[in-house]
C-alpha positions as CSV (number, residue, x, y, z in Angstrom):
1,X,24.8,24.7,20.6
2,X,23.8,27.5,23.2
3,X,22.2,26.7,26.5
4,X,19.0,28.0,25.5
5,X,18.7,25.7,22.2
6,X,19.9,22.6,24.5
7,X,17.0,23.1,26.5
8,X,14.7,24.0,23.6
9,X,15.9,20.5,22.0
10,X,15.1,18.5,25.5
11,X,11.3,20.5,25.6
12,X,10.8,19.5,22.1
13,X,12.0,15.9,22.9
14,X,9.4,15.3,25.7
15,X,6.6,17.1,23.7
16,X,7.3,14.2,21.5
17,X,7.6,11.6,23.8
18,X,4.3,12.3,25.2
19,X,2.4,12.9,22.1
20,X,3.8,9.4,21.3
21,X,2.3,7.8,24.6
22,X,-0.8,9.5,23.6
23,X,-1.5,8.4,20.1
24,X,0.1,4.9,20.8
25,X,-3.3,2.7,20.1
26,X,-3.8,5.2,16.7
27,X,-0.1,4.4,15.8
28,X,-0.2,1.1,16.4
29,X,-3.4,0.6,14.6
30,X,-2.0,2.7,11.6
31,X,1.1,0.6,11.5
32,X,-1.4,-2.6,11.0
33,X,-2.9,-1.1,8.4
34,X,0.1,-0.5,6.6
35,X,1.3,-4.1,7.4
36,X,-2.2,-5.7,6.0
37,X,-1.8,-3.5,2.6
38,X,1.6,-4.5,2.3
39,X,0.8,-8.2,2.2
40,X,-2.3,-7.7,0.1
41,X,-0.2,-5.7,-2.6
42,X,2.4,-8.7,-2.6
43,X,-0.6,-10.7,-3.3
44,X,-1.5,-9.0,-5.8
45,X,2.1,-8.5,-7.7
46,X,2.4,-12.5,-7.2
47,X,-0.8,-13.1,-8.8
48,X,0.1,-10.8,-11.5
49,X,3.2,-12.9,-12.4
50,X,1.6,-15.4,-14.4
51,X,0.2,-12.7,-16.9
52,X,-2.1,-10.0,-17.0
53,X,-5.2,-10.6,-15.0
54,X,-8.2,-8.4,-14.4
55,X,-10.0,-7.2,-11.2
56,X,-12.2,-10.2,-10.5
57,X,-9.0,-12.6,-11.8
58,X,-7.2,-11.4,-9.3
59,X,-9.8,-11.4,-6.5
60,X,-10.6,-14.6,-7.3
61,X,-6.8,-16.1,-7.0
62,X,-6.0,-14.5,-4.1
63,X,-9.1,-14.2,-1.9
64,X,-9.2,-10.9,-1.5
65,X,-12.5,-9.3,-1.7
66,X,-13.1,-7.4,-5.4
67,X,-13.8,-3.9,-3.5
68,X,-10.4,-4.3,-2.1
69,X,-8.6,-5.5,-5.0
70,X,-9.8,-2.6,-6.8
71,X,-8.7,0.2,-4.5
72,X,-5.4,-1.7,-4.1
73,X,-5.4,-1.5,-7.9
74,X,-5.9,2.1,-8.4
75,X,-3.3,3.0,-5.6
76,X,-0.9,0.8,-7.3
77,X,-1.4,2.3,-10.5
78,X,-1.4,5.8,-9.4
79,X,2.5,5.1,-7.8
80,X,3.0,3.1,-11.0
81,X,3.2,-0.2,-9.6
82,X,0.8,-1.8,-11.8
83,X,-0.2,-0.9,-15.8
84,X,-3.1,-1.6,-17.8
85,X,-2.0,-4.2,-20.2
86,X,-5.2,-4.9,-22.4
87,X,-8.9,-5.6,-21.9
88,X,-10.2,-9.1,-21.4
89,X,-11.5,-11.1,-24.2
90,X,-14.9,-9.9,-23.5
91,X,-14.1,-6.2,-23.6
92,X,-15.8,-6.1,-20.2
93,X,-12.7,-5.5,-17.8
94,X,-9.0,-4.0,-18.2
95,X,-6.1,-6.8,-17.2
96,X,-3.4,-5.6,-15.0
97,X,0.2,-6.1,-14.9
98,X,3.0,-5.4,-12.6
99,X,4.9,-2.5,-14.4
100,X,8.6,-2.7,-15.6
101,X,9.9,-0.2,-12.6
102,X,7.5,-2.7,-10.4
103,X,9.5,-5.9,-11.8
104,X,12.9,-4.7,-11.6
């Protein structure tokens, strides 16, 4: 490495450290939100172990508000972690289950 590229590397390191310090609260908040999401998704996946469940059933069994369950199920479906298994007996709600990829 040349002296100039070493100096550029040092400057970049200093700049990144300053940005981390400047945005530390936002970073901590984002980390806390991610941790909450991971806990909620594990609860939802655990609730689906007994078989396919609807959003209201998942909300009831986990204690997570229905609108939050729906948001997580939509995200999990997008990334292939859950699939629609069927409709409930009244045909009102989709039943969701963990996908084969998520189980393995």
